[in-house]
C-alpha positions as CSV (number, residue, x, y, z in Angstrom):
1,X,1.2,-21.2,5.9
2,X,2.1,-18.9,3.0
3,X,3.0,-15.4,4.2
4,X,3.3,-11.9,2.7
5,X,6.5,-9.8,3.1
6,X,6.3,-6.0,3.0
7,X,9.7,-4.2,2.5
8,X,10.1,-0.5,3.4
9,X,6.9,-1.0,5.5
10,X,7.5,2.0,7.7
11,X,7.0,4.4,4.8
12,X,3.9,6.3,4.0
13,X,2.4,3.7,1.7
14,X,3.8,0.7,3.6
15,X,2.3,1.8,7.0
16,X,-1.3,1.7,5.7
17,X,-0.8,-1.1,3.2
18,X,0.5,-3.4,5.9
19,X,-2.5,-2.7,8.1
20,X,-4.9,-3.5,5.3
21,X,-3.1,-6.7,4.4
22,X,-3.4,-7.8,8.0
23,X,-7.1,-7.1,8.0
24,X,-7.5,-9.2,4.8
25,X,-5.1,-12.1,5.5
26,X,-4.7,-12.0,9.3
27,X,-1.8,-10.6,11.2
28,X,0.0,-14.0,11.4
29,X,0.2,-14.0,7.6
30,X,2.0,-10.7,7.2
31,X,5.6,-9.7,8.0
32,X,6.5,-6.0,8.0
33,X,10.2,-5.2,7.4
34,X,12.3,-2.0,7.3
35,X,16.0,-1.2,7.7
36,X,15.2,1.1,10.7
37,X,14.8,-1.0,13.9
38,X,12.9,1.9,15.5
39,X,10.1,1.3,13.0
40,X,9.0,-1.8,15.0
41,X,6.8,0.3,17.2
42,X,4.5,1.0,14.3
43,X,3.7,-2.7,13.8
44,X,2.4,-3.9,17.1
45,X,-0.3,-5.7,15.2
46,X,2.0,-8.0,13.2
47,X,5.5,-9.5,13.0
48,X,8.3,-7.0,12.3
49,X,11.8,-7.7,11.0
50,X,14.7,-5.4,10.6
51,X,15.8,-6.1,7.0
52,X,18.3,-4.6,4.6
53,X,16.9,-5.2,1.1
54,X,20.4,-4.9,-0.4
55,X,21.5,-7.9,1.5
56,X,20.5,-10.7,-0.9
57,X,21.4,-13.6,1.5
58,X,19.3,-12.1,4.3
59,X,16.4,-11.5,2.0
60,X,16.7,-15.1,0.7
61,X,16.7,-16.5,4.2
62,X,13.6,-14.6,5.2
63,X,11.7,-15.6,2.0
64,X,12.7,-19.3,2.4
65,X,12.4,-19.6,6.2
66,X,9.1,-17.7,6.6
67,X,7.5,-19.4,3.6
68,X,6.9,-16.1,1.8
69,X,4.7,-16.3,-1.3
70,X,4.2,-12.6,-2.1
71,X,6.4,-9.6,-1.6
72,X,5.3,-6.0,-1.7
73,X,8.6,-4.2,-2.4
74,X,8.2,-0.6,-1.2
75,X,11.7,0.2,0.0
76,X,12.9,3.2,-1.9
77,X,14.4,6.8,-1.8
78,X,11.8,9.2,-3.1
79,X,12.1,12.0,-5.6
80,X,13.2,15.1,-3.6
81,X,15.5,13.1,-1.3
82,X,17.0,11.2,-4.3
83,X,18.1,14.5,-5.9
84,X,20.2,15.1,-2.7
85,X,21.6,11.6,-2.6
86,X,21.6,10.4,-6.3
87,X,24.0,7.5,-6.1
88,X,22.5,6.0,-2.9
89,X,19.0,6.4,-4.5
90,X,20.0,4.6,-7.6
91,X,21.6,1.8,-5.6
92,X,18.7,1.3,-3.3
93,X,15.9,1.7,-5.9
94,X,17.5,-0.5,-8.7
95,X,19.8,-3.0,-6.9
96,X,17.1,-4.0,-4.4
97,X,14.6,-4.6,-7.2
98,X,17.0,-6.7,-9.2
99,X,17.9,-8.8,-6.0
100,X,14.2,-9.4,-5.4
101,X,13.4,-10.3,-9.0
102,X,16.3,-12.8,-9.0
103,X,15.0,-14.3,-5.8
104,X,11.5,-14.4,-7.2
105,X,12.8,-16.4,-10.1
106,X,14.9,-18.7,-7.9
107,X,12.4,-19.3,-5.2
108,X,9.3,-19.2,-7.4
109,X,7.4,-16.5,-5.6
110,X,3.7,-16.3,-6.5
111,X,3.6,-12.6,-7.0
112,X,5.6,-9.4,-6.5
113,X,4.3,-5.8,-6.3
114,X,6.7,-2.9,-7.1
115,X,5.5,0.7,-7.3
116,X,6.6,3.0,-10.1
117,X,5.7,6.6,-10.5
118,X,4.5,9.5,-12.7
119,X,8.2,10.6,-12.3
120,X,9.0,8.4,-15.3
121,X,7.5,11.1,-17.5
122,X,9.5,14.3,-18.4
123,X,9.6,17.4,-20.5
124,X,8.8,15.6,-23.8
125,X,5.8,13.7,-22.3
126,X,2.3,15.0,-22.9
127,X,1.3,17.0,-19.9
128,X,-2.5,16.6,-20.2
129,X,-4.1,13.1,-19.9
130,X,-0.6,11.5,-20.3
131,X,-1.3,8.2,-22.0
132,X,-0.2,4.7,-20.9
133,X,2.5,4.5,-23.6
134,X,3.7,8.1,-23.5
135,X,7.4,8.7,-24.1
136,X,9.4,8.6,-20.9
137,X,12.1,11.2,-20.5
138,X,12.6,11.4,-16.7
139,X,14.8,14.1,-15.6
140,X,15.4,13.1,-12.0
141,X,17.3,10.2,-10.4
142,X,14.1,8.9,-9.0
143,X,12.3,9.0,-12.3
144,X,15.3,7.4,-14.1
145,X,15.3,4.6,-11.6
146,X,11.6,4.0,-12.1
147,X,12.0,4.0,-15.9
148,X,14.8,1.3,-15.6
149,X,12.7,-0.6,-13.0
150,X,9.8,-0.8,-15.3
151,X,11.9,-2.3,-18.0
152,X,13.4,-4.9,-15.6
153,X,9.9,-5.9,-14.4
154,X,8.8,-6.4,-18.0
155,X,12.0,-8.4,-18.7
156,X,11.6,-10.8,-15.8
157,X,8.0,-11.4,-16.7
158,X,8.7,-12.1,-20.4
159,X,11.9,-14.1,-19.9
160,X,11.3,-15.8,-16.5
161,X,7.5,-15.6,-16.0
162,X,8.0,-13.7,-12.7
163,X,4.5,-12.4,-11.9
164,X,5.5,-8.9,-11.0
165,X,2.8,-6.2,-11.0
166,X,3.2,-2.4,-10.8
167,X,1.4,0.9,-10.6
168,X,2.6,4.3,-11.7
169,X,1.5,6.2,-8.6
170,X,0.7,9.9,-8.6
171,X,1.3,11.9,-5.5
172,X,0.0,10.0,-2.5
173,X,-1.7,11.7,0.4
174,X,-2.3,10.1,3.8
175,X,-2.5,11.0,7.5
176,X,-1.1,7.9,9.2
177,X,2.6,8.6,8.5
178,X,4.9,11.7,8.0
179,X,5.9,12.8,4.5
180,X,8.8,10.6,3.1
181,X,10.7,13.0,0.9
182,X,8.6,13.1,-2.2
183,X,8.0,16.2,-4.4
184,X,4.2,15.9,-3.9
185,X,4.5,15.6,-0.1
186,X,3.4,19.2,0.3
187,X,-0.1,17.9,0.0
188,X,0.4,15.9,3.2
189,X,2.2,18.6,5.2
190,X,-0.4,21.2,4.4
191,X,-2.9,19.4,6.6
192,X,-0.6,19.3,9.6
193,X,0.0,23.1,9.3
194,X,-3.7,23.8,8.9
195,X,-4.6,21.7,12.0
196,X,-1.9,23.2,14.2
197,X,-2.6,26.9,13.1
198,X,0.7,27.4,11.4
199,X,1.4,29.3,8.1
200,X,2.1,26.8,5.3
201,X,5.1,27.6,3.1
202,X,4.7,25.9,-0.2
203,X,7.8,24.9,-2.1
204,X,5.7,24.7,-5.3
205,X,4.1,27.6,-7.1
206,X,0.4,28.2,-6.6
207,X,-0.7,27.0,-10.0
208,X,1.4,23.8,-10.2
209,X,-1.1,21.1,-11.1
210,X,-0.2,17.5,-10.4
211,X,-2.0,14.2,-10.3
212,X,-2.8,13.0,-6.8
213,X,-4.4,10.2,-4.9
214,X,-5.8,9.7,-1.4
215,X,-4.1,6.8,0.4
216,X,-7.2,4.6,0.7
217,X,-7.6,4.7,-3.1
218,X,-3.8,3.8,-3.4
219,X,-4.3,0.8,-1.1
220,X,-7.4,-0.2,-3.0
221,X,-5.7,0.0,-6.4
222,X,-2.7,-2.0,-5.1
223,X,-4.9,-4.8,-3.8
224,X,-7.2,-4.8,-6.8
225,X,-4.2,-5.2,-9.1
226,X,-2.7,-8.0,-7.0
227,X,-6.0,-9.8,-6.8
228,X,-6.8,-9.6,-10.5
229,X,-6.6,-12.8,-12.5
230,X,-3.2,-13.2,-14.2
231,X,-4.7,-13.3,-17.7
232,X,-6.2,-9.8,-17.1
233,X,-2.9,-8.1,-16.6
234,X,-1.8,-6.8,-20.0
235,X,0.7,-4.2,-18.8
236,X,3.9,-5.8,-17.4
237,X,5.9,-2.5,-17.1
238,X,3.6,-0.4,-14.9
239,X,0.0,0.8,-15.1
240,X,-0.9,4.5,-15.3
241,X,-3.0,5.4,-12.3
242,X,-4.8,8.5,-11.0
243,X,-7.7,9.8,-9.0
244,X,-7.6,13.7,-9.1
245,X,-5.4,16.6,-10.1
246,X,-5.1,19.9,-8.2
247,X,-2.7,22.8,-7.4
248,X,-1.4,24.1,-4.1
249,X,-3.8,27.0,-4.3
250,X,-6.8,24.7,-4.8
251,X,-6.0,22.5,-1.8
252,X,-5.3,25.6,0.3
253,X,-8.7,27.1,-0.6
254,X,-10.4,23.8,0.2
255,X,-8.8,23.8,3.6
256,X,-9.8,27.5,4.2
257,X,-13.4,26.3,4.1
258,X,-12.6,24.5,7.4
259,X,-9.9,26.8,8.8
260,X,-10.8,30.4,7.7
261,X,-7.6,31.9,9.3
262,X,-5.3,29.5,7.5
263,X,-2.5,31.3,5.6
264,X,0.0,30.2,2.9
265,X,3.2,31.6,1.5
266,X,4.7,30.5,-1.8
267,X,8.5,30.0,-1.7
268,X,9.4,27.7,-4.6
269,X,12.6,25.7,-4.4
270,X,14.4,23.0,-6.4
271,X,11.3,20.8,-6.2
272,X,9.4,23.2,-8.4
273,X,11.7,22.3,-11.3
274,X,11.0,18.6,-10.7
275,X,7.2,19.1,-10.6
276,X,7.2,21.3,-13.7
277,X,8.4,18.4,-15.8
278,X,5.7,16.0,-14.5
279,X,2.2,15.5,-16.0
280,X,-0.8,17.6,-14.9
281,X,-3.2,14.8,-15.5
282,X,-3.0,11.1,-16.3
283,X,-5.0,8.7,-18.6
284,X,-5.5,5.5,-16.7
285,X,-8.1,3.9,-18.9
286,X,-5.9,0.7,-19.3
287,X,-6.2,0.0,-15.6
288,X,-9.9,0.7,-15.7
289,X,-10.4,-1.7,-18.6
290,X,-8.1,-4.5,-17.4
291,X,-9.0,-4.8,-13.7
292,X,-11.9,-2.4,-13.3
293,X,-10.0,0.3,-11.4
294,X,-12.1,3.2,-10.1
295,X,-11.3,5.8,-7.4
296,X,-13.6,6.7,-4.5
297,X,-12.2,10.1,-3.4
298,X,-11.9,13.5,-4.9
299,X,-10.3,16.7,-3.3
300,X,-13.4,17.6,-1.3
301,X,-14.2,14.1,0.2
302,X,-10.5,13.5,0.9
303,X,-10.1,16.8,2.7
304,X,-13.1,16.2,4.8
305,X,-11.9,12.7,5.8
306,X,-8.4,13.8,6.7
307,X,-9.6,16.6,8.9
308,X,-12.0,14.2,10.6
309,X,-9.2,11.6,11.3
310,X,-5.8,13.4,11.5
311,X,-6.2,14.9,15.0
312,X,-6.1,11.5,16.7
313,X,-3.0,10.5,14.7
314,X,-0.7,13.6,15.1
315,X,0.8,12.4,18.4
316,X,1.3,8.9,17.0
317,X,3.4,10.0,14.1
């Protein structure tokens, strides 16, 4: 049978996406992979492989031997961590994508998913309702790698007909995995602090507005895109995507409705400069037109759902 491979599966997006893929296709049709062998404990529900995505021969063997037809390539170093390890971030984020695109061409993979980010936009990009084709002037290693990756995806589709599909994710918020080193991860950590009665120290200023998305919507968007007919996909770089925009103060005030004694301190660090160059809101009309994208969660409904579900997950993560 044809199978699906998820690389970087132990990350925040990969953990939940792998679960959903198993629900849809059956656990026997999904292989989770990560470079960290200890991640295997997260995937008792499906096959797990330790895999280095920079090892082309190993990746080729897995794709060929396991009859892989689709790859969700999530292995990456995220924005805040990438600024601390720029050369490693560039190597992992770009070299692994090129290895996979070459293998997709060689082994005739059916589809490839690769996530981009709002980090492709920078100081010169419009901050409000940033359009699909806005100028990209990324000022971070992560953003630069995503800019380059988008061009490579477009190139492999136009020159080799590799069916690679991509989304420019905003900040992703989930409760089934710990934050993974992204600039928007404060919006994940703040829930943990509220639930455990700790003061939350925000590394962003109170009025820093950024596009965000609850993980169920991110999973939905990914699957909607991958299931869309090929002829509907008009963007072969990466689609703009969003669900809501809010500030640290706004999510704090939403949480105070549930935890009246919750407190916050604002101590901005180097991540503030990263966030200041990103959009405040995103225009994702192209995704809505091409494959009928629509979100299901806003700040209020997301907050309510996380508070309901997170307590049973804290010990697991």
